[in-house]
One Martini backbone bead per residue (centre of mass of N, CA, C, O) as a GRO file, in nm:
protein
  554
    1UNK     BB    1  12.212  19.521 -15.696
    2UNK     BB    2  12.318  19.761 -15.533
    3UNK     BB    3  12.070  19.774 -15.346
    4UNK     BB    4  12.098  19.488 -15.227
    5UNK     BB    5  12.380  19.519 -15.119
    6UNK     BB    6  12.311  19.759 -14.941
    7UNK     BB    7  12.091  19.612 -14.772
    8UNK     BB    8  12.270  19.381 -14.665
    9UNK     BB    9  12.483  19.562 -14.532
   10UNK     BB   10  12.285  19.705 -14.341
   11UNK     BB   11  12.184  19.451 -14.194
   12UNK     BB   12  12.462  19.356 -14.094
   13UNK     BB   13  12.514  19.617 -13.934
   14UNK     BB   14  12.262  19.587 -13.742
   15UNK     BB   15  12.310  19.255 -13.756
   16UNK     BB   16  12.569  19.067 -13.651
   17UNK     BB   17  12.442  18.771 -13.633
   18UNK     BB   18  12.411  18.723 -13.939
   19UNK     BB   19  12.711  18.685 -13.997
   20UNK     BB   20  12.738  18.423 -13.828
   21UNK     BB   21  12.521  18.255 -13.972
   22UNK     BB   22  12.651  18.282 -14.256
   23UNK     BB   23  12.925  18.127 -14.153
   24UNK     BB   24  12.798  17.870 -14.146
   25UNK     BB   25  12.752  17.568 -14.226
   26UNK     BB   26  12.547  17.396 -14.438
   27UNK     BB   27  12.433  17.168 -14.257
   28UNK     BB   28  12.332  17.358 -14.033
   29UNK     BB   29  12.143  17.525 -14.212
   30UNK     BB   30  11.962  17.291 -14.307
   31UNK     BB   31  11.867  17.194 -14.026
   32UNK     BB   32  11.743  17.463 -13.942
   33UNK     BB   33  11.543  17.485 -14.173
   34UNK     BB   34  11.391  17.222 -14.113
   35UNK     BB   35  11.299  17.302 -13.829
   36UNK     BB   36  11.140  17.552 -13.912
   37UNK     BB   37  10.944  17.408 -14.100
   38UNK     BB   38  10.827  17.212 -13.888
   39UNK     BB   39  10.716  17.429 -13.699
   40UNK     BB   40  10.527  17.560 -13.905
   41UNK     BB   41  10.359  17.310 -13.969
   42UNK     BB   42  10.263  17.249 -13.679
   43UNK     BB   43  10.123  17.522 -13.640
   44UNK     BB   44   9.925  17.491 -13.869
   45UNK     BB   45   9.796  17.225 -13.777
   46UNK     BB   46   9.709  17.325 -13.496
   47UNK     BB   47   9.531  17.555 -13.613
   48UNK     BB   48   9.365  17.329 -13.812
   49UNK     BB   49   9.219  17.175 -13.608
   50UNK     BB   50   8.962  16.993 -13.549
   51UNK     BB   51   8.665  16.947 -13.424
   52UNK     BB   52   8.520  16.786 -13.138
   53UNK     BB   53   8.291  16.516 -13.078
   54UNK     BB   54   8.055  16.318 -12.945
   55UNK     BB   55   8.002  15.980 -12.981
   56UNK     BB   56   8.037  15.843 -12.689
   57UNK     BB   57   7.899  15.754 -12.364
   58UNK     BB   58   7.921  15.548 -12.110
   59UNK     BB   59   8.121  15.307 -12.149
   60UNK     BB   60   8.219  15.008 -12.148
   61UNK     BB   61   8.494  14.814 -12.182
   62UNK     BB   62   8.414  14.642 -12.422
   63UNK     BB   63   8.296  14.863 -12.610
   64UNK     BB   64   8.542  15.051 -12.603
   65UNK     BB   65   8.746  14.858 -12.727
   66UNK     BB   66   8.592  14.797 -12.991
   67UNK     BB   67   8.565  15.093 -13.090
   68UNK     BB   68   8.865  15.163 -13.102
   69UNK     BB   69   8.940  14.944 -13.307
   70UNK     BB   70   8.748  15.042 -13.531
   71UNK     BB   71   8.868  15.327 -13.563
   72UNK     BB   72   9.147  15.234 -13.646
   73UNK     BB   73   9.050  15.085 -13.904
   74UNK     BB   74   8.908  15.367 -14.016
   75UNK     BB   75   9.090  15.618 -13.959
   76UNK     BB   76   8.984  15.751 -13.680
   77UNK     BB   77   9.014  15.993 -13.484
   78UNK     BB   78   9.072  16.010 -13.121
   79UNK     BB   79   8.933  16.102 -12.796
   80UNK     BB   80   8.924  16.223 -12.467
   81UNK     BB   81   8.809  16.353 -12.212
   82UNK     BB   82   8.883  16.473 -11.905
   83UNK     BB   83   8.710  16.230 -11.755
   84UNK     BB   84   8.678  15.963 -11.951
   85UNK     BB   85   8.350  15.927 -12.054
   86UNK     BB   86   8.426  16.024 -12.353
   87UNK     BB   87   8.410  15.996 -12.711
   88UNK     BB   88   8.611  16.157 -12.956
   89UNK     BB   89   8.550  16.318 -13.274
   90UNK     BB   90   8.527  16.447 -13.551
   91UNK     BB   91   8.266  16.640 -13.661
   92UNK     BB   92   8.266  16.537 -13.974
   93UNK     BB   93   8.266  16.203 -13.857
   94UNK     BB   94   8.042  16.113 -13.652
   95UNK     BB   95   7.811  15.990 -13.832
   96UNK     BB   96   7.976  15.792 -13.993
   97UNK     BB   97   8.084  15.631 -13.748
   98UNK     BB   98   7.809  15.541 -13.639
   99UNK     BB   99   7.720  15.375 -13.886
  100UNK     BB  100   7.961  15.179 -13.895
  101UNK     BB  101   7.921  15.070 -13.606
  102UNK     BB  102   7.634  14.968 -13.642
  103UNK     BB  103   7.705  14.750 -13.859
  104UNK     BB  104   7.884  14.601 -13.614
  105UNK     BB  105   7.725  14.625 -13.334
  106UNK     BB  106   7.792  14.926 -13.229
  107UNK     BB  107   7.696  14.926 -12.944
  108UNK     BB  108   7.572  14.669 -12.744
  109UNK     BB  109   7.537  14.679 -12.458
  110UNK     BB  110   7.454  14.618 -12.155
  111UNK     BB  111   7.336  14.418 -11.929
  112UNK     BB  112   7.048  14.366 -11.744
  113UNK     BB  113   7.003  14.332 -11.417
  114UNK     BB  114   6.903  14.362 -11.083
  115UNK     BB  115   6.877  14.678 -11.113
  116UNK     BB  116   6.581  14.667 -11.215
  117UNK     BB  117   6.456  14.643 -10.921
  118UNK     BB  118   6.518  14.943 -10.822
  119UNK     BB  119   6.278  15.052 -11.041
  120UNK     BB  120   6.026  14.997 -10.897
  121UNK     BB  121   5.693  15.029 -10.913
  122UNK     BB  122   5.416  15.145 -10.785
  123UNK     BB  123   5.170  14.899 -10.844
  124UNK     BB  124   5.278  14.657 -10.957
  125UNK     BB  125   5.243  14.367 -11.089
  126UNK     BB  126   5.318  14.038 -11.067
  127UNK     BB  127   5.392  14.000 -11.362
  128UNK     BB  128   5.599  14.236 -11.383
  129UNK     BB  129   5.786  14.126 -11.165
  130UNK     BB  130   5.850  13.857 -11.305
  131UNK     BB  131   5.971  13.981 -11.560
  132UNK     BB  132   6.198  14.140 -11.418
  133UNK     BB  133   6.332  13.898 -11.288
  134UNK     BB  134   6.395  13.749 -11.553
  135UNK     BB  135   6.567  13.971 -11.680
  136UNK     BB  136   6.777  13.987 -11.455
  137UNK     BB  137   6.868  13.689 -11.471
  138UNK     BB  138   6.964  13.700 -11.765
  139UNK     BB  139   7.175  13.925 -11.726
  140UNK     BB  140   7.352  13.781 -11.510
  141UNK     BB  141   7.419  13.535 -11.686
  142UNK     BB  142   7.555  13.693 -11.915
  143UNK     BB  143   7.781  13.814 -11.743
  144UNK     BB  144   7.903  13.547 -11.651
  145UNK     BB  145   7.972  13.443 -11.937
  146UNK     BB  146   8.145  13.705 -12.027
  147UNK     BB  147   8.390  13.630 -11.826
  148UNK     BB  148   8.490  13.475 -12.045
  149UNK     BB  149   8.750  13.491 -12.274
  150UNK     BB  150   8.591  13.370 -12.530
  151UNK     BB  151   8.353  13.555 -12.470
  152UNK     BB  152   8.197  13.844 -12.602
  153UNK     BB  153   7.886  13.754 -12.615
  154UNK     BB  154   7.562  13.728 -12.437
  155UNK     BB  155   7.245  13.538 -12.442
  156UNK     BB  156   6.950  13.493 -12.234
  157UNK     BB  157   6.684  13.246 -12.230
  158UNK     BB  158   6.382  13.206 -12.040
  159UNK     BB  159   6.151  12.927 -11.971
  160UNK     BB  160   5.904  12.996 -11.722
  161UNK     BB  161   5.662  12.836 -11.606
  162UNK     BB  162   5.382  12.815 -11.448
  163UNK     BB  163   5.261  12.712 -11.164
  164UNK     BB  164   5.087  12.412 -11.080
  165UNK     BB  165   4.865  12.220 -10.889
  166UNK     BB  166   4.904  12.015 -11.113
  167UNK     BB  167   5.112  11.765 -11.200
  168UNK     BB  168   5.041  11.721 -11.506
  169UNK     BB  169   5.081  12.049 -11.577
  170UNK     BB  170   5.371  12.045 -11.535
  171UNK     BB  171   5.668  12.231 -11.630
  172UNK     BB  172   5.975  12.251 -11.745
  173UNK     BB  173   6.238  12.438 -11.768
  174UNK     BB  174   6.410  12.651 -12.005
  175UNK     BB  175   6.711  12.719 -12.212
  176UNK     BB  176   6.891  12.989 -12.393
  177UNK     BB  177   7.216  13.028 -12.564
  178UNK     BB  178   7.396  13.308 -12.701
  179UNK     BB  179   7.709  13.310 -12.868
  180UNK     BB  180   7.996  13.537 -12.898
  181UNK     BB  181   8.285  13.472 -13.045
  182UNK     BB  182   8.597  13.517 -13.090
  183UNK     BB  183   8.808  13.542 -13.322
  184UNK     BB  184   8.979  13.231 -13.343
  185UNK     BB  185   8.780  13.098 -13.142
  186UNK     BB  186   8.686  12.826 -12.903
  187UNK     BB  187   8.486  12.593 -12.754
  188UNK     BB  188   8.488  12.363 -12.531
  189UNK     BB  189   8.333  12.104 -12.382
  190UNK     BB  190   8.381  12.200 -12.093
  191UNK     BB  191   8.261  12.491 -12.135
  192UNK     BB  192   7.982  12.406 -12.225
  193UNK     BB  193   7.914  12.246 -11.969
  194UNK     BB  194   7.954  12.481 -11.774
  195UNK     BB  195   7.725  12.660 -11.887
  196UNK     BB  196   7.494  12.461 -11.840
  197UNK     BB  197   7.537  12.442 -11.525
  198UNK     BB  198   7.513  12.739 -11.462
  199UNK     BB  199   7.217  12.776 -11.556
  200UNK     BB  200   7.089  12.534 -11.400
  201UNK     BB  201   7.185  12.640 -11.107
  202UNK     BB  202   7.003  12.927 -11.133
  203UNK     BB  203   6.750  12.746 -11.187
  204UNK     BB  204   6.473  12.615 -11.094
  205UNK     BB  205   6.432  12.289 -11.221
  206UNK     BB  206   6.691  12.296 -11.394
  207UNK     BB  207   6.852  12.130 -11.652
  208UNK     BB  208   7.117  12.063 -11.860
  209UNK     BB  209   6.939  11.927 -12.091
  210UNK     BB  210   6.757  12.217 -12.114
  211UNK     BB  211   7.021  12.344 -12.250
  212UNK     BB  212   7.083  12.570 -12.514
  213UNK     BB  213   7.372  12.610 -12.734
  214UNK     BB  214   7.468  12.891 -12.938
  215UNK     BB  215   7.624  13.038 -13.190
  216UNK     BB  216   7.677  13.281 -13.440
  217UNK     BB  217   7.659  13.027 -13.668
  218UNK     BB  218   7.435  12.807 -13.564
  219UNK     BB  219   7.567  12.614 -13.363
  220UNK     BB  220   7.533  12.330 -13.176
  221UNK     BB  221   7.701  12.284 -12.860
  222UNK     BB  222   7.514  12.092 -12.660
  223UNK     BB  223   7.570  11.859 -12.824
  224UNK     BB  224   7.686  11.573 -12.858
  225UNK     BB  225   7.969  11.470 -13.017
  226UNK     BB  226   7.848  11.155 -13.086
  227UNK     BB  227   7.598  11.215 -13.232
  228UNK     BB  228   7.517  10.950 -13.453
  229UNK     BB  229   7.789  10.757 -13.360
  230UNK     BB  230   7.761  10.625 -13.048
  231UNK     BB  231   7.940  10.870 -12.923
  232UNK     BB  232   8.068  11.053 -12.678
  233UNK     BB  233   8.292  11.241 -12.516
  234UNK     BB  234   8.357  11.042 -12.288
  235UNK     BB  235   8.404  10.789 -12.464
  236UNK     BB  236   8.633  10.906 -12.640
  237UNK     BB  237   8.819  10.967 -12.403
  238UNK     BB  238   8.843  10.679 -12.304
  239UNK     BB  239   8.972  10.562 -12.558
  240UNK     BB  240   9.212  10.751 -12.574
  241UNK     BB  241   9.334  10.678 -12.298
  242UNK     BB  242   9.375  10.378 -12.358
  243UNK     BB  243   9.566  10.413 -12.595
  244UNK     BB  244   9.778  10.584 -12.450
  245UNK     BB  245   9.853  10.381 -12.234
  246UNK     BB  246   9.953  10.164 -12.425
  247UNK     BB  247  10.181  10.330 -12.558
  248UNK     BB  248  10.332  10.399 -12.295
  249UNK     BB  249  10.405  10.107 -12.220
  250UNK     BB  250  10.566  10.041 -12.472
  251UNK     BB  251  10.778  10.272 -12.453
  252UNK     BB  252  10.882  10.208 -12.166
  253UNK     BB  253  10.995   9.910 -12.254
  254UNK     BB  254  11.170  10.002 -12.529
  255UNK     BB  255  11.360  10.244 -12.484
  256UNK     BB  256  11.593  10.096 -12.319
  257UNK     BB  257  11.665   9.902 -12.574
  258UNK     BB  258  11.656  10.123 -12.844
  259UNK     BB  259  11.592  10.398 -12.767
  260UNK     BB  260  11.514  10.708 -12.798
  261UNK     BB  261  11.328  10.746 -13.103
  262UNK     BB  262  11.326  10.414 -13.206
  263UNK     BB  263  11.010  10.423 -13.139
  264UNK     BB  264  10.676  10.342 -13.265
  265UNK     BB  265  10.326  10.379 -13.155
  266UNK     BB  266   9.996  10.224 -13.210
  267UNK     BB  267   9.647  10.238 -13.100
  268UNK     BB  268   9.340  10.032 -13.121
  269UNK     BB  269   9.016  10.059 -12.973
  270UNK     BB  270   8.746   9.833 -12.904
  271UNK     BB  271   8.453   9.958 -12.756
  272UNK     BB  272   8.189   9.859 -12.534
  273UNK     BB  273   7.895  10.063 -12.433
  274UNK     BB  274   7.701   9.861 -12.359
  275UNK     BB  275   7.415   9.780 -12.171
  276UNK     BB  276   7.410   9.491 -11.945
  277UNK     BB  277   7.150   9.255 -11.833
  278UNK     BB  278   7.151   8.943 -11.648
  279UNK     BB  279   6.905   8.668 -11.603
  280UNK     BB  280   6.943   8.348 -11.435
  281UNK     BB  281   6.795   8.000 -11.431
  282UNK     BB  282   6.923   7.705 -11.272
  283UNK     BB  283   6.887   7.346 -11.317
  284UNK     BB  284   6.960   7.059 -11.170
  285UNK     BB  285   6.983   6.748 -11.166
  286UNK     BB  286   6.904   6.466 -11.026
  287UNK     BB  287   6.957   6.336 -10.708
  288UNK     BB  288   7.043   6.192 -10.445
  289UNK     BB  289   6.889   6.161 -10.148
  290UNK     BB  290   7.157   6.207  -9.969
  291UNK     BB  291   7.222   6.501 -10.149
  292UNK     BB  292   6.952   6.610 -10.049
  293UNK     BB  293   6.726   6.838  -9.942
  294UNK     BB  294   6.469   6.842  -9.717
  295UNK     BB  295   6.158   6.994  -9.721
  296UNK     BB  296   5.944   6.740  -9.685
  297UNK     BB  297   5.761   6.507  -9.448
  298UNK     BB  298   5.521   6.223  -9.484
  299UNK     BB  299   5.323   6.006  -9.259
  300UNK     BB  300   5.099   5.705  -9.303
  301UNK     BB  301   4.893   5.507  -9.076
  302UNK     BB  302   4.706   5.184  -9.118
  303UNK     BB  303   4.446   4.973  -8.940
  304UNK     BB  304   4.280   4.641  -8.996
  305UNK     BB  305   4.016   4.449  -8.834
  306UNK     BB  306   3.876   4.107  -8.920
  307UNK     BB  307   3.663   3.886  -9.087
  308UNK     BB  308   3.654   3.654  -9.302
  309UNK     BB  309   3.512   3.577  -9.562
  310UNK     BB  310   3.336   3.374  -9.747
  311UNK     BB  311   3.429   3.050  -9.874
  312UNK     BB  312   3.355   2.872 -10.148
  313UNK     BB  313   3.112   2.637 -10.213
  314UNK     BB  314   2.804   2.637 -10.224
  315UNK     BB  315   2.643   2.461  -9.936
  316UNK     BB  316   2.653   2.250  -9.677
  317UNK     BB  317   2.941   2.310  -9.583
  318UNK     BB  318   2.914   2.621  -9.579
  319UNK     BB  319   2.675   2.603  -9.356
  320UNK     BB  320   2.873   2.506  -9.163
  321UNK     BB  321   3.056   2.485  -8.905
  322UNK     BB  322   3.351   2.510  -8.799
  323UNK     BB  323   3.615   2.366  -8.700
  324UNK     BB  324   3.845   2.314  -8.492
  325UNK     BB  325   4.143   2.400  -8.407
  326UNK     BB  326   4.473   2.255  -8.440
  327UNK     BB  327   4.625   2.538  -8.410
  328UNK     BB  328   4.783   2.803  -8.343
  329UNK     BB  329   4.791   3.135  -8.404
  330UNK     BB  330   5.016   3.299  -8.596
  331UNK     BB  331   5.189   3.569  -8.604
  332UNK     BB  332   5.289   3.788  -8.799
  333UNK     BB  333   5.529   3.951  -8.919
  334UNK     BB  334   5.671   4.231  -8.896
  335UNK     BB  335   5.656   4.502  -9.065
  336UNK     BB  336   5.838   4.668  -9.291
  337UNK     BB  337   5.961   4.947  -9.367
  338UNK     BB  338   5.948   5.143  -9.612
  339UNK     BB  339   6.088   5.270  -9.867
  340UNK     BB  340   6.164   5.527 -10.027
  341UNK     BB  341   5.905   5.528 -10.273
  342UNK     BB  342   5.755   5.279 -10.154
  343UNK     BB  343   5.501   5.077 -10.116
  344UNK     BB  344   5.280   4.938  -9.901
  345UNK     BB  345   5.239   4.625  -9.790
  346UNK     BB  346   5.016   4.414  -9.714
  347UNK     BB  347   4.950   4.170  -9.479
  348UNK     BB  348   4.793   3.960  -9.655
  349UNK     BB  349   5.025   3.899  -9.845
  350UNK     BB  350   5.191   3.741  -9.640
  351UNK     BB  351   4.973   3.526  -9.574
  352UNK     BB  352   4.962   3.412  -9.863
  353UNK     BB  353   5.261   3.297  -9.854
  354UNK     BB  354   5.206   3.060  -9.637
  355UNK     BB  355   4.926   2.920  -9.782
  356UNK     BB  356   4.748   2.901  -9.503
  357UNK     BB  357   4.441   2.957  -9.353
  358UNK     BB  358   4.383   2.957  -8.984
  359UNK     BB  359   4.204   3.221  -8.966
  360UNK     BB  360   3.924   3.443  -8.922
  361UNK     BB  361   4.099   3.680  -8.908
  362UNK     BB  362   4.179   4.035  -9.016
  363UNK     BB  363   4.490   4.204  -9.112
  364UNK     BB  364   4.526   4.568  -9.196
  365UNK     BB  365   4.813   4.738  -9.310
  366UNK     BB  366   4.918   5.102  -9.361
  367UNK     BB  367   5.196   5.288  -9.521
  368UNK     BB  368   5.261   5.634  -9.584
  369UNK     BB  369   5.538   5.801  -9.765
  370UNK     BB  370   5.637   6.157  -9.797
  371UNK     BB  371   5.905   6.307  -9.989
  372UNK     BB  372   6.051   6.640 -10.017
  373UNK     BB  373   6.275   6.799 -10.231
  374UNK     BB  374   6.503   7.022 -10.314
  375UNK     BB  375   6.568   7.232 -10.566
  376UNK     BB  376   6.844   7.287 -10.781
  377UNK     BB  377   6.873   7.642 -10.779
  378UNK     BB  378   6.998   7.917 -10.996
  379UNK     BB  379   7.029   8.273 -10.941
  380UNK     BB  380   7.141   8.523 -11.178
  381UNK     BB  381   7.278   8.872 -11.172
  382UNK     BB  382   7.413   9.051 -11.448
  383UNK     BB  383   7.627   9.354 -11.461
  384UNK     BB  384   7.779   9.502 -11.701
  385UNK     BB  385   8.023   9.696 -11.778
  386UNK     BB  386   8.116   9.994 -11.902
  387UNK     BB  387   8.370   9.942 -12.131
  388UNK     BB  388   8.431   9.697 -12.316
  389UNK     BB  389   8.689   9.520 -12.441
  390UNK     BB  390   8.707   9.373 -12.763
  391UNK     BB  391   8.961   9.517 -12.914
  392UNK     BB  392   9.327   9.513 -12.989
  393UNK     BB  393   9.542   9.731 -13.176
  394UNK     BB  394   9.895   9.703 -13.272
  395UNK     BB  395  10.166   9.926 -13.378
  396UNK     BB  396  10.523   9.866 -13.445
  397UNK     BB  397  10.828  10.064 -13.479
  398UNK     BB  398  11.170   9.976 -13.542
  399UNK     BB  399  11.478  10.069 -13.552
  400UNK     BB  400  11.777  10.061 -13.648
  401UNK     BB  401  12.082   9.956 -13.572
  402UNK     BB  402  12.414  10.036 -13.471
  403UNK     BB  403  12.723   9.995 -13.522
  404UNK     BB  404  13.047  10.068 -13.475
  405UNK     BB  405  13.045  10.240 -13.762
  406UNK     BB  406  12.730  10.355 -13.791
  407UNK     BB  407  12.565  10.135 -13.923
  408UNK     BB  408  12.276  10.020 -14.027
  409UNK     BB  409  12.085   9.748 -13.868
  410UNK     BB  410  11.916   9.473 -13.834
  411UNK     BB  411  11.739   9.280 -13.642
  412UNK     BB  412  11.723   9.001 -13.502
  413UNK     BB  413  11.494   8.757 -13.466
  414UNK     BB  414  11.525   8.724 -13.162
  415UNK     BB  415  11.476   9.017 -13.088
  416UNK     BB  416  11.195   9.043 -13.210
  417UNK     BB  417  11.062   8.830 -13.032
  418UNK     BB  418  11.113   8.972 -12.766
  419UNK     BB  419  10.963   9.231 -12.835
  420UNK     BB  420  10.693   9.100 -12.893
  421UNK     BB  421  10.648   8.983 -12.609
  422UNK     BB  422  10.663   9.247 -12.457
  423UNK     BB  423  10.423   9.385 -12.602
  424UNK     BB  424  10.211   9.179 -12.518
  425UNK     BB  425  10.234   9.225 -12.216
  426UNK     BB  426  10.182   9.538 -12.220
  427UNK     BB  427   9.889   9.517 -12.377
  428UNK     BB  428   9.724   9.254 -12.318
  429UNK     BB  429   9.712   8.999 -12.477
  430UNK     BB  430   9.425   8.841 -12.661
  431UNK     BB  431   9.284   8.582 -12.833
  432UNK     BB  432   8.987   8.590 -12.756
  433UNK     BB  433   8.946   8.890 -12.866
  434UNK     BB  434   9.143   8.937 -13.124
  435UNK     BB  435   9.416   9.040 -13.112
  436UNK     BB  436   9.667   9.265 -13.255
  437UNK     BB  437  10.018   9.238 -13.382
  438UNK     BB  438  10.267   9.472 -13.526
  439UNK     BB  439  10.613   9.421 -13.584
  440UNK     BB  440  10.861   9.650 -13.716
  441UNK     BB  441  11.177   9.652 -13.892
  442UNK     BB  442  11.298   9.983 -13.964
  443UNK     BB  443  11.416  10.252 -14.132
  444UNK     BB  444  11.451  10.570 -14.067
  445UNK     BB  445  11.359  10.890 -14.181
  446UNK     BB  446  11.564  11.175 -14.115
  447UNK     BB  447  11.604  11.326 -14.356
  448UNK     BB  448  11.768  11.575 -14.444
  449UNK     BB  449  12.046  11.717 -14.424
  450UNK     BB  450  12.196  11.951 -14.271
  451UNK     BB  451  12.237  12.285 -14.316
  452UNK     BB  452  12.451  12.502 -14.333
  453UNK     BB  453  12.473  12.817 -14.215
  454UNK     BB  454  12.599  12.947 -14.489
  455UNK     BB  455  12.329  12.811 -14.656
  456UNK     BB  456  12.108  12.936 -14.513
  457UNK     BB  457  11.865  13.148 -14.598
  458UNK     BB  458  11.797  13.272 -14.325
  459UNK     BB  459  12.090  13.343 -14.241
  460UNK     BB  460  12.152  13.518 -14.485
  461UNK     BB  461  11.935  13.729 -14.433
  462UNK     BB  462  12.036  13.805 -14.153
  463UNK     BB  463  12.317  13.901 -14.239
  464UNK     BB  464  12.222  14.125 -14.429
  465UNK     BB  465  12.078  14.291 -14.218
  466UNK     BB  466  12.317  14.337 -14.027
  467UNK     BB  467  12.499  14.470 -14.238
  468UNK     BB  468  12.319  14.708 -14.304
  469UNK     BB  469  12.322  14.825 -14.019
  470UNK     BB  470  12.626  14.862 -13.995
  471UNK     BB  471  12.664  15.053 -14.231
  472UNK     BB  472  12.472  15.270 -14.129
  473UNK     BB  473  12.624  15.320 -13.863
  474UNK     BB  474  12.896  15.407 -13.991
  475UNK     BB  475  12.787  15.645 -14.153
  476UNK     BB  476  12.666  15.798 -13.916
  477UNK     BB  477  12.938  15.833 -13.761
  478UNK     BB  478  13.084  15.984 -13.986
  479UNK     BB  479  12.892  16.222 -14.006
  480UNK     BB  480  12.908  16.311 -13.711
  481UNK     BB  481  13.208  16.377 -13.710
  482UNK     BB  482  13.207  16.585 -13.932
  483UNK     BB  483  13.006  16.782 -13.809
  484UNK     BB  484  13.152  16.822 -13.541
  485UNK     BB  485  13.411  16.937 -13.659
  486UNK     BB  486  13.288  17.182 -13.794
  487UNK     BB  487  13.164  17.310 -13.544
  488UNK     BB  488  13.421  17.324 -13.377
  489UNK     BB  489  13.582  17.505 -13.576
  490UNK     BB  490  13.386  17.738 -13.563
  491UNK     BB  491  13.370  17.786 -13.251
  492UNK     BB  492  13.689  17.667 -13.237
  493UNK     BB  493  13.935  17.811 -13.355
  494UNK     BB  494  14.247  17.816 -13.448
  495UNK     BB  495  14.548  17.930 -13.283
  496UNK     BB  496  14.804  18.149 -13.312
  497UNK     BB  497  15.080  18.190 -13.130
  498UNK     BB  498  15.157  18.484 -13.203
  499UNK     BB  499  14.872  18.592 -13.162
  500UNK     BB  500  14.843  18.501 -12.875
  501UNK     BB  501  15.079  18.663 -12.761
  502UNK     BB  502  14.979  18.940 -12.849
  503UNK     BB  503  14.714  18.924 -12.697
  504UNK     BB  504  14.838  18.890 -12.420
  505UNK     BB  505  14.995  19.157 -12.417
  506UNK     BB  506  14.754  19.338 -12.471
  507UNK     BB  507  14.600  19.250 -12.222
  508UNK     BB  508  14.814  19.343 -12.015
  509UNK     BB  509  14.818  19.640 -12.099
  510UNK     BB  510  14.520  19.691 -12.047
  511UNK     BB  511  14.535  19.621 -11.750
  512UNK     BB  512  14.737  19.843 -11.670
  513UNK     BB  513  14.574  20.080 -11.766
  514UNK     BB  514  14.337  20.030 -11.586
  515UNK     BB  515  14.491  20.050 -11.319
  516UNK     BB  516  14.606  20.337 -11.365
  517UNK     BB  517  14.338  20.476 -11.400
  518UNK     BB  518  14.232  20.403 -11.119
  519UNK     BB  519  14.453  20.555 -10.957
  520UNK     BB  520  14.408  20.835 -11.074
  521UNK     BB  521  14.112  20.852 -10.998
  522UNK     BB  522  14.162  20.824 -10.695
  523UNK     BB  523  14.349  21.078 -10.654
  524UNK     BB  524  14.145  21.280 -10.760
  525UNK     BB  525  13.926  21.219 -10.554
  526UNK     BB  526  14.087  21.295 -10.302
  527UNK     BB  527  14.159  21.586 -10.381
  528UNK     BB  528  13.868  21.682 -10.408
  529UNK     BB  529  13.788  21.621 -10.120
  530UNK     BB  530  13.995  21.809  -9.985
  531UNK     BB  531  13.901  22.076 -10.109
  532UNK     BB  532  13.618  22.062  -9.995
  533UNK     BB  533  13.702  22.070  -9.697
  534UNK     BB  534  13.865  22.339  -9.703
  535UNK     BB  535  13.623  22.515  -9.781
  536UNK     BB  536  13.443  22.442  -9.535
  537UNK     BB  537  13.707  22.373  -9.320
  538UNK     BB  538  13.997  22.535  -9.258
  539UNK     BB  539  14.070  22.477  -8.959
  540UNK     BB  540  14.081  22.166  -8.978
  541UNK     BB  541  14.300  22.162  -9.193
  542UNK     BB  542  14.516  22.306  -9.028
  543UNK     BB  543  14.536  22.103  -8.799
  544UNK     BB  544  14.620  21.863  -8.977
  545UNK     BB  545  14.881  21.992  -9.084
  546UNK     BB  546  15.013  22.040  -8.806
  547UNK     BB  547  15.025  21.746  -8.727
  548UNK     BB  548  15.201  21.647  -8.961
  549UNK     BB  549  15.444  21.834  -8.903
  550UNK     BB  550  15.504  21.731  -8.612
  551UNK     BB  551  15.566  21.438  -8.701
  552UNK     BB  552  15.805  21.505  -8.891
  553UNK     BB  553  15.994  21.640  -8.673
  554UNK     BB  554  16.002  21.373  -8.494
   0.00000   0.00000   0.00000
């Protein structure tokens, strides 16, 4: 013990600073010790830092980001080299990290585009050039698709048949696209259609219908949304917009009457998307001749003149010549033109009506008239529009109104009838279609009453957190002030006034002594300098003394 005490006293005597450090307060000593330990540990860790080796180099941005994320998940430290082109990991984990990243499909490697054509070999066949062009086109399309924020990786396969000189043997090109979508994201119908048109527009004679798009889960994305259900995406969107417009019209007309938020409406539309074309040919019944248009008219007139044949009983009288005529032969009346559709009567029929034949000649006239009328025929071709509304169903719920005291009350029947009529006009109600409307007046369930702020569990938890932080801040400030006061008292201890005055007097005395010693030393220096000069040049010193003496006498 005596030796240790002697050693400590000798160390303190050699190093006075140790005495000051020993006199510091304990909190300061503990903080300094912790800092020293931390520095030692950091130095040891820095000295034992493992060596890093290259994991991958020349990575593109997508693969680099995915690999860095995977390394962070695997708790593998990494860093970049000085040029930023290589990714470094600890040497003892480089192979393990490569295997784990390979199991996740990393790095995927960038798609090869048209830069493949830059390395074309001299003497390559036309088939090889065509294959390289197809590979470059596939890579460029994959890059374009990967530019979308939702797509993580894409692969494009093109089936481009060789062109044939025979039209019957020509085949249309097709394409297949495999998409790897980011987790938690999905492609909309518009994005799928955009990808189809992008690929179809980049390949000659390729149509969007011949592009198949599949995601990483094996789902066919390019199929119509309503395939197998009779409706595609456009038709469903058309129905949805029609229902939404109906609801908006109802809310627009009822909100000013019952107040916003006091009415809810839903509409259901039954739309027929069948394409129909009708062609009909209609014939009207026979009309009067004067009301019909004449298509063609034909008239035929014929006249025959001759002697009447022999008549009577054969015998002597019939063989004799006829007697002379007793009266002149009267011409028959002019025949009247026949009416349309009636046959012409012969002239001899009129002669027979006179009763007696008085002439030997015979006159036979005939007129035939044929009139064709146009048939009243109507041919109509009707092409009905797609999206015909077959039936519309609407349900409306109106909240109770509040009286002067704020109590909810049901609407009167007259008001309900008015609202029903307004809704019918707004929705375009049609009994012919079989539309239905149901308007109900009921009290809305506003839910439980609001919880006061001081009873809300979330607010209570927030207050507790804020209170804990405040208490911690107050404690930290208190400790800071205590430590600061201790350090200040140690560095700047309080001074006794009497001791301060004594020190001031002592300091003044020391200053006077120093000044007096400086004057004495200056006088002695001058005297020594004068003695030296007298020894070196006594004549000059005598002349100086003579001059001084002469000045004193004057």
